[in-house]
Steps between C-alpha positions, in 0.01 A plus 500: 500500500397486132183702473369277217512190729364666816176363638247740656240402756175671601170412669169458332151412623311217317202298610497668848860397572828686480759355253867557454577567128851477374601590146729256330711665221564302189870459592386316813228292342704180459217237536166443325187535705127462423306820558187430718325796326511366147642146538764585242878456549718781619807436297862536608608865457146641529452771773212411733385520859510254780224530771424338831272574797667753728451272807693224321837598645691222319322579168409132460170582327659729237381509146662646189266709288538689173509866600191575280308201647572621860383847404173344369480254791141588580402385150751207478435259789772261582466158325 
């Protein structure tokens, strides 16, 4: 596996809930998404994270965030 394109997951607590957080390397970022933390586009090729509630086993409620927006999520509420 190419280390540059490998995704890494971990757990994080936010708003009293556990979330799955997966890094998306730039090489794997092939679509644009709108970050809920800043309402700006995450462009193709930009590394970011995708998060979803841990109890959402199918990850149907996943959201793509800029990594810095997710790190500041307590100050950047979803839009």
